[in-house]
C-alpha positions as CSV (number, residue, x, y, z in Angstrom):
1,M,62.5,-62.1,-19.1
2,R,64.3,-60.9,-16.0
3,K,66.0,-64.3,-15.8
4,L,67.5,-63.5,-19.2
5,V,69.3,-60.5,-17.7
6,G,71.5,-62.7,-15.6
7,L,72.2,-64.9,-18.6
8,A,72.9,-61.9,-20.8
9,L,75.4,-60.7,-18.2
10,L,77.2,-64.1,-18.4
11,L,77.2,-63.8,-22.2
12,G,78.9,-60.4,-21.9
13,V,76.5,-57.6,-21.0
14,L,79.3,-55.2,-20.4
15,V,80.4,-53.6,-17.2
16,M,82.1,-50.4,-18.0
17,A,82.8,-47.0,-17.9
18,A,79.4,-43.9,-19.0
19,C,72.5,-39.8,-20.1
20,T,68.3,-38.2,-19.6
21,A,65.1,-38.0,-21.1
22,P,64.0,-35.3,-23.5
23,V,66.2,-32.4,-23.9
24,A,63.9,-30.5,-21.5
25,T,64.0,-33.0,-18.7
26,P,67.8,-32.9,-17.9
27,A,67.5,-29.2,-17.8
28,A,66.0,-29.7,-14.3
29,G,69.2,-31.5,-13.4
30,E,71.3,-28.8,-14.8
31,G,69.4,-26.2,-12.8
32,A,69.9,-28.2,-9.7
33,A,73.6,-28.5,-10.5
34,Q,73.8,-24.7,-10.6
35,E,72.6,-24.3,-6.9
36,S,75.1,-22.3,-4.9
37,A,77.6,-24.6,-3.1
38,P,77.4,-22.6,0.2
39,A,73.6,-23.0,0.2
40,E,73.8,-26.7,-0.5
41,A,76.5,-27.2,2.2
42,E,74.4,-25.4,4.8
43,A,71.3,-27.4,3.9
44,A,73.4,-30.6,4.0
45,D,74.5,-29.8,7.5
46,Q,70.9,-29.6,8.5
47,G,70.4,-33.1,7.1
48,D,67.5,-32.2,4.8
49,T,69.5,-32.2,1.6
50,I,70.9,-35.1,-0.4
51,I,73.5,-33.9,-2.9
52,I,74.0,-36.0,-6.1
53,D,76.4,-35.3,-8.9
54,G,78.2,-37.2,-11.7
55,S,77.2,-39.0,-14.9
56,S,74.7,-37.5,-17.3
57,T,73.8,-41.1,-18.2
58,V,72.6,-41.9,-14.7
59,A,71.2,-38.5,-13.9
60,P,67.7,-39.2,-15.5
61,I,67.2,-42.2,-13.2
62,S,68.5,-40.3,-10.1
63,S,66.3,-37.3,-11.0
64,A,63.2,-39.5,-11.4
65,V,63.9,-41.1,-8.1
66,A,64.6,-37.8,-6.4
67,E,61.3,-36.3,-7.8
68,E,59.3,-39.3,-6.4
69,F,61.1,-39.3,-3.1
70,Q,60.5,-35.5,-2.6
71,R,56.8,-36.0,-3.2
72,G,56.6,-38.2,-0.1
73,N,59.2,-36.1,1.8
74,P,58.4,-32.5,1.0
75,G,60.9,-31.1,3.5
76,V,63.8,-32.8,1.7
77,R,65.8,-31.4,-1.2
78,V,67.7,-33.7,-3.7
79,P,69.6,-31.6,-6.3
80,V,71.0,-33.7,-9.1
81,G,74.1,-32.2,-10.9
82,I,75.8,-33.3,-14.1
83,S,79.6,-33.1,-14.3
84,G,80.3,-36.5,-15.9
85,T,81.4,-39.7,-14.1
86,G,85.0,-38.5,-13.6
87,G,83.9,-35.0,-12.5
88,G,81.4,-36.6,-10.1
89,F,84.0,-38.8,-8.5
90,K,86.3,-35.8,-8.0
91,K,83.6,-34.1,-6.0
92,F,82.5,-37.3,-4.2
93,C,86.1,-38.2,-3.2
94,A,86.5,-34.7,-1.8
95,G,83.5,-35.2,0.4
96,E,81.4,-32.6,-1.5
97,T,78.5,-34.9,-2.4
98,D,76.5,-37.7,-0.8
99,I,76.0,-39.8,-3.9
100,S,78.0,-40.1,-7.2
101,D,76.2,-41.1,-10.4
102,A,78.6,-43.3,-12.5
103,S,78.3,-44.9,-15.9
104,R,81.3,-47.1,-15.2
105,P,83.0,-48.6,-12.1
106,I,85.3,-46.5,-10.1
107,K,89.0,-46.3,-11.3
108,E,92.1,-47.1,-9.2
109,S,93.1,-43.4,-9.2
110,E,89.7,-42.5,-7.9
111,V,89.8,-45.2,-5.3
112,E,93.1,-43.8,-4.1
113,Q,91.7,-40.2,-4.0
114,C,88.8,-41.3,-1.9
115,A,91.1,-43.3,0.4
116,Q,93.4,-40.2,0.9
117,N,90.4,-38.2,2.0
118,G,88.9,-40.9,4.2
119,I,85.9,-41.4,2.0
120,E,84.4,-44.9,2.2
121,Y,81.8,-45.8,-0.4
122,I,79.1,-48.3,-1.2
123,E,78.9,-49.3,-4.8
124,L,75.4,-50.1,-6.1
125,P,74.3,-51.1,-9.7
126,V,70.9,-49.5,-10.6
127,A,70.2,-50.3,-14.3
128,F,71.6,-51.3,-17.7
129,D,72.3,-49.0,-20.6
130,G,73.2,-49.4,-24.2
131,L,75.5,-46.9,-25.9
132,A,73.9,-45.7,-29.1
133,V,75.8,-44.6,-32.3
134,L,73.9,-41.8,-34.0
135,V,73.9,-39.8,-37.2
136,N,71.7,-37.0,-38.6
137,P,68.3,-38.2,-40.1
138,A,69.5,-36.8,-43.5
139,N,72.3,-39.4,-43.5
140,D,71.0,-42.1,-45.9
141,W,74.2,-44.1,-46.2
142,A,75.3,-45.2,-42.7
143,E,72.9,-47.9,-41.6
144,C,75.4,-50.2,-39.8
145,L,79.0,-49.8,-38.8
146,T,81.3,-52.6,-37.7
147,V,83.4,-52.4,-34.5
148,G,86.4,-52.2,-36.8
149,E,85.0,-49.2,-38.7
150,L,84.2,-47.5,-35.4
151,K,87.8,-48.1,-34.3
152,T,89.1,-46.6,-37.6
153,I,87.0,-43.5,-36.9
154,W,87.8,-43.0,-33.2
155,E,91.3,-44.4,-32.5
156,P,94.1,-41.9,-31.8
157,A,95.8,-42.5,-35.2
158,A,92.6,-41.2,-36.9
159,E,93.1,-37.6,-35.6
160,G,93.5,-35.3,-38.6
161,V,93.6,-38.3,-40.9
162,I,90.1,-39.9,-41.1
163,T,88.1,-36.8,-41.9
164,N,85.8,-37.9,-44.6
165,W,83.0,-40.4,-44.7
166,N,84.4,-42.2,-47.8
167,Q,87.6,-43.0,-45.8
168,V,85.5,-45.1,-43.5
169,R,84.0,-47.1,-46.4
170,P,84.6,-46.5,-50.1
171,D,81.0,-46.4,-51.1
172,F,80.2,-43.8,-48.5
173,P,79.8,-40.2,-50.0
174,D,82.6,-37.7,-50.3
175,R,81.5,-35.6,-47.3
176,P,83.2,-34.4,-44.2
177,L,83.0,-36.6,-41.1
178,N,82.1,-34.4,-38.1
179,L,82.3,-36.2,-34.7
180,Y,80.5,-35.6,-31.5
181,G,81.1,-37.5,-28.2
182,P,81.1,-37.3,-24.4
183,G,84.0,-35.4,-22.9
184,V,87.0,-37.1,-21.2
185,D,85.3,-36.8,-17.7
186,S,82.5,-39.0,-18.9
187,G,82.1,-42.6,-18.0
188,T,80.5,-43.1,-21.4
189,Y,83.7,-41.9,-23.1
190,D,85.7,-44.3,-20.9
191,Y,83.5,-47.2,-21.7
192,F,83.3,-46.5,-25.5
193,T,87.0,-46.2,-25.9
194,E,87.7,-49.4,-24.0
195,A,85.0,-51.3,-25.9
196,I,85.8,-49.9,-29.4
197,V,89.5,-48.8,-29.4
198,G,90.6,-51.3,-26.8
199,E,92.1,-48.9,-24.3
200,E,90.1,-46.7,-21.9
201,G,90.6,-43.0,-22.6
202,A,92.4,-43.6,-25.9
203,S,90.8,-41.7,-28.8
204,R,91.4,-39.0,-31.3
205,G,91.1,-35.5,-29.9
206,D,89.5,-33.6,-32.8
207,F,85.9,-34.2,-32.0
208,L,83.3,-31.9,-30.3
209,P,83.0,-33.1,-26.7
210,S,80.4,-32.4,-24.0
211,E,79.7,-34.0,-20.6
212,D,76.0,-33.1,-21.2
213,D,74.3,-35.5,-23.7
214,N,71.7,-32.9,-24.5
215,V,74.4,-30.8,-26.1
216,L,75.5,-33.9,-28.2
217,V,71.8,-34.5,-29.2
218,Q,71.6,-30.9,-30.5
219,G,75.0,-31.2,-32.3
220,V,74.1,-34.3,-34.2
221,A,70.6,-33.1,-34.9
222,G,71.9,-29.9,-36.5
223,D,74.7,-31.4,-38.6
224,E,74.0,-33.6,-41.7
225,N,77.6,-34.9,-41.6
226,A,77.6,-35.8,-37.9
227,L,78.4,-39.1,-36.2
228,G,78.1,-39.3,-32.4
229,F,77.6,-41.7,-29.5
230,F,75.8,-41.4,-26.2
231,G,73.3,-43.2,-24.0
232,L,70.4,-45.0,-25.7
233,A,67.9,-43.1,-23.5
234,Y,68.8,-39.8,-25.1
235,Y,68.1,-41.3,-28.5
236,E,64.7,-42.7,-27.4
237,Q,63.6,-39.4,-26.2
238,N,64.8,-37.6,-29.3
239,Q,64.0,-40.0,-32.1
240,D,62.6,-37.3,-34.4
241,K,65.9,-35.5,-34.4
242,L,68.3,-38.5,-34.7
243,K,69.0,-41.7,-36.7
244,L,70.2,-44.8,-34.9
245,V,73.1,-46.8,-36.5
246,A,73.3,-50.6,-36.0
247,V,76.6,-52.0,-34.7
248,D,78.2,-55.2,-36.0
249,G,80.2,-56.7,-33.2
250,G,81.0,-59.8,-35.2
251,N,77.6,-61.5,-35.4
252,G,75.8,-59.2,-37.7
253,C,74.2,-55.7,-37.5
254,V,72.2,-55.1,-34.2
255,L,70.4,-52.0,-33.2
256,P,70.4,-51.2,-29.5
257,S,67.1,-51.6,-27.6
258,A,65.9,-52.9,-24.2
259,E,65.6,-56.3,-25.7
260,T,69.1,-56.5,-27.3
261,V,70.7,-55.1,-24.2
262,I,68.9,-57.8,-22.0
263,D,69.6,-60.7,-24.3
264,G,73.2,-59.8,-24.8
265,T,73.1,-59.4,-28.6
266,Y,74.0,-55.7,-28.6
267,Q,77.8,-56.0,-28.2
268,P,80.1,-54.6,-27.2
269,L,78.2,-51.4,-26.2
270,S,76.0,-52.6,-23.4
271,R,76.8,-51.9,-19.7
272,P,75.5,-51.6,-16.2
273,I,75.3,-48.2,-14.5
274,F,75.8,-47.3,-10.8
275,I,75.5,-45.0,-7.9
276,Y,78.1,-44.7,-5.2
277,V,77.1,-43.7,-1.7
278,N,79.2,-42.0,1.0
279,R,79.3,-44.6,3.8
280,A,79.7,-42.2,6.7
281,R,76.9,-39.9,5.5
282,V,74.4,-42.8,5.7
283,D,74.9,-42.8,9.5
284,E,75.1,-39.0,9.8
285,K,72.0,-38.4,7.7
286,P,69.1,-40.8,8.3
287,I,67.2,-39.4,5.4
288,L,70.0,-40.7,3.1
289,N,69.4,-44.2,4.3
290,D,65.7,-43.8,3.5
291,F,66.5,-42.4,0.1
292,I,68.9,-45.2,-1.0
293,T,66.3,-47.8,0.2
294,F,63.7,-46.0,-1.9
295,Y,66.1,-45.7,-4.8
296,L,66.7,-49.5,-5.0
297,E,63.0,-50.4,-4.5
298,N,61.9,-48.1,-7.3
299,A,64.9,-48.2,-9.7
300,A,63.4,-50.9,-11.9
301,A,60.2,-49.1,-12.7
302,L,61.7,-45.6,-12.9
303,S,64.6,-46.7,-15.1
304,V,62.1,-48.0,-17.6
305,E,60.2,-44.7,-17.5
306,V,63.3,-42.7,-18.5
307,G,64.5,-45.1,-21.2
308,Y,66.9,-47.5,-19.4
309,V,66.8,-51.3,-18.9
310,P,66.2,-52.6,-15.3
311,L,68.4,-55.1,-13.6
312,S,67.0,-58.6,-12.8
313,D,65.1,-59.0,-9.5
314,E,68.1,-61.1,-8.3
315,L,70.5,-58.2,-8.9
316,Y,68.4,-55.7,-7.2
317,Q,68.1,-58.0,-4.2
318,L,71.9,-58.4,-4.1
319,A,72.3,-54.6,-4.3
320,Q,69.8,-54.1,-1.5
321,Q,71.7,-56.7,0.6
322,R,75.0,-54.9,-0.2
323,F,73.6,-51.6,1.1
324,E,71.9,-53.1,4.1
325,E,75.1,-54.8,5.2
326,R,77.0,-51.6,4.4
327,I,79.6,-53.4,2.2
328,T,82.1,-50.8,1.1
329,G,84.5,-50.9,-1.9
330,S,84.1,-51.9,-5.5
331,I,83.4,-55.4,-6.8
332,F,85.6,-54.4,-9.8
333,E,88.6,-53.7,-7.6
334,G,89.4,-50.3,-9.2
335,L,89.5,-51.6,-12.7
336,G,87.2,-49.0,-14.1
337,S,85.6,-49.9,-17.5
338,T,85.5,-53.7,-17.7
339,V,84.0,-55.4,-20.7
340,G,82.3,-58.8,-20.5
341,V,82.1,-59.3,-16.8
342,S,79.0,-60.6,-15.0
343,L,77.5,-58.5,-12.3
344,T,75.7,-61.6,-11.0
345,D,79.0,-63.5,-10.8
346,L,80.8,-60.7,-9.0
347,L,78.0,-60.0,-6.5
348,T,77.3,-63.6,-5.6
349,R,81.1,-64.3,-5.3
350,E,81.4,-61.4,-2.9
351,K,78.8,-63.1,-0.7
352,G,80.6,-66.4,-0.9
353,E,77.7,-68.1,-2.7
């Protein structure tokens, strides 16, 4: 089955810009994010704290890894904050964090920001995720939406114009269409707009945004007219509150699942997700080296536990080699959200294989 991952990538498991377990679980990450900055900085100077921030999509995996690592290293603290992929890169490129969780590759503007501040980074894929399209369980009409219909709903021209369900499809009811989605600092927002609208960051502005997917879960769960999108893991941990919508990318209606993400049939809303590591801190803080090694060794099992799809063994090995050799920069060359590119191709090409 793991061999299928590489094949699925070649078929177009997307590599783009994008959160945790049950609503209660990410709360731990939120609490960690609220730690006082001075206290974190002081602890970081002592080398016993590893500071992580960024994507709410990746946060469940990083939180699970942090919890397991701290059990074996009780003197180490690993707070995991949630500020969205873009927000996380702002902190990371300013030198405020050791690791940045990211649900899309780094953008050119972020590459430049890091360079200006002398921040070198190691880019490491850690799992796959599918973006889920959700409605309220009371919605008995939207079972499947085409990519074209999703574009009609979310493109910039739809703002203030497509405001009713029957404008999406004539046989849908005459009911208001209330939209929920990740905020503009989210890698999930970047990825979705690239895959659906055709341009990263291009969408209507009249929707209810949040960088915290738990807020989106609550919004859709409490609104019978809602339509939203966010990471599949959040749906899987809140199935009693939400209804999953299949997506027709041109080959029929497909629901997101571990299987359809792996075999490449859930298109175009499947993607890999990443962590970025401050290169200099790896030398300055030996515990960070141990943590990243632990992260890559346990990402497969822990990503499954929190609702994500593990990479293939080959991809984890390539990521481990990339870290061990301290290879800096991005294999995506600052392109940000990139649909239909193979991680296997990019990583092996980098090694000259």
